[in-house]
N, C-alpha and C positions, 0 to 999 in steps of 0.2 A: 375527504375526497377518496373515492375508491375507483380504481381503473381495472377492469377485467377485460382480458383479450377475448374477443369473439373468434378470432383466428387461432386455431389450435395448431401447436407444433406437432410435427410427425412423431409418433411414438418412438421412444428410444433416442430422440434427438434432443440435445441440450438447448436450453434457451440461451440466446446470445445477448449479453449485456456488456457493452464496452466501458472502458474508463470514461470516455466522453459522455456516454449515456448517464452514468452515475453522476458525473459532474453537472450535467444539465438538469437532472432531477433535483440535486441539492440546490442548484441555483434557483430553480423555479420555486421550490418550497421556501427558500430563504427570502425571496423577493415578494412572496405573496402573504396574505393574511391567514392562509391555511396553516393549521397547527399540526396536521398529520396527513400522510398520503399512503395509500395501500395500492400496490400494483401486483396483480395476479395473472400469471400465464401458466396454464396447466398446473404442474406440481411446484412451480416456482412462485414464491411470494416475497415481495419487497415491501417493508414498512419503514417509513421515514417519519420521525417526530421531531418537532422543535422542543428543546428543553432550556429552561433557565431564562433569565432576563436578556442574555446576549443573543438568543435566538439561534444558537449553534445547533444544527440538526444532528441527530443520532441516527445511525442506519442499522436496521435489523433485517436479516434475511433468513428464510427457512426454505427447506426443500424436503419433500417426502421421499423416502422415509428418513426421519431424523437420525443422526449418528448417535450411538449410545454415549451417555455422559460418562466421563472418567472422574474418578474421585482423586482430585489433586490435593496435596497438602496445602493448608492455609498459608498465604504469603507472610513472610516475616520481615522485620526491618532489616535493611542491608547493613552489613558490617561497615565500619568507617572506611576501611581499605577498599571495599567493594564500591561504596558510594563515590570515593575519589576516582576509582577506575571508570565508573559510569560517566562522570563529569568529563573525563579526558576524551571520551568518545565524541563529544560535541564541540570540543575546542579545535580551532584551526591549527594544523601542524606547522604552518608558516604564516607570516604577515600577508603574503600575496596569494595564499591558497584560496581556491574557489570550491565551494561545496556543491554536491548534488544531493538535494534533499528529497525525501520521500513525499510525493504529493498527497498521499492518503495513508491511513493505517493499513497495514497488510503484512505479507510475509516476503522477505527479501531472498532472492536466489541469485547466485553468482554465475550459474550455468544455464543453458537452454533446457537441459534435462538431467535427471539423476545419472551420475557416472560420466557425464560429458565434461570436457575441459571448460574452465571458467571463461567468460567473455574477456576479462582482463585480469591481470595480476598487478600488484604494486610494482611500480617502475615501468609499466607499459606505456608506450606513446599512443595517444589517441587524437582523433580529429573531431571537431564539432559534429554532433549527430551520430557518432558511432554508438552502437548498442553496447552498454557496459554491464547491465544487469536486468533482472526481471522482478517486478513487484506483483505478487498475487493479491488481488483485492476481490474478495467474494468469489473466488474461483475463476476470476477473469485475469489472464496473464497480460501484464502491461510492460512493455519494454521501456527502460529508462535510457536516455541518450546522454553522451558526454556534452557538458555545457560549453566546452571550449577546446581549442587545440592545446595540447600539453601532455603532461605526464601524470599518471596516477600516483599520488603521494601515499594515500592510505585508504584502507577499506575498514572502517571502524565497527562494522557489524559482521556477525558470522553468517554463513550460508544457512538458510531456512530459519533465520531469526525473525521474530515479530518486530516490526518497526512502527513508530508513530508518525502521524502526519507532521511534516516539517523537520523530521529527524535527519541529520546528515548520514548518508549511506556510503559516500565516497568523497575524497578530497583530491583536487587536481592542482597542479602547478601550471598556470597558463604559460604558453610560449611567449 
C-alpha cells in the first residue's frame, strides 16, 4: 500500500507526524493483512513493514538529504560487570516502585532543550501528569508524564541515551 500526499507542505516547513499518528499507523498495519505501507509527503518518507511470525512492525524513515553515515566500531559482547549493570537499570529500586516505560524506541531527554534544567531530578516530588522527560521518536518530540503522585526514585538512563520500547526510564515511589 502506498500513500502519497497530493497536498504539498510549504517549502522549508517540516512535515508534522505526532506520536499518536505513528501509533495509529502501526495499529492499522498490525490489524490488516497488509505486509508493508509507504507514506510519502514531499521529502519525508515513512515505510512500515511486518516482520516475522509475530507480525511485529518495523519502522523505517528517510528524509532528503540523508545524513552521512558514520563509521562506528563493531559492537562487542559486554563485560560481565557491564551486563550486570545493564540488568540493574531495569530492576525496581523498591517493592512499591512504579516505572515509567518508554512507549517506543527513541532518544531520552531529561530537559526541554540543551542547556536547560532537567524536568525533574531524583528525589523530586511529582504529581500525576507532570512532564518528566521527552522522548524523541523519529524527530517527533513526545513528552512523557508522571504516572502517579509521588517522588522520583531513580532515572536509570542518561540524557540523550537511546532507549527501547518498554524500557524503564524513571522509577517513582507513589504517595
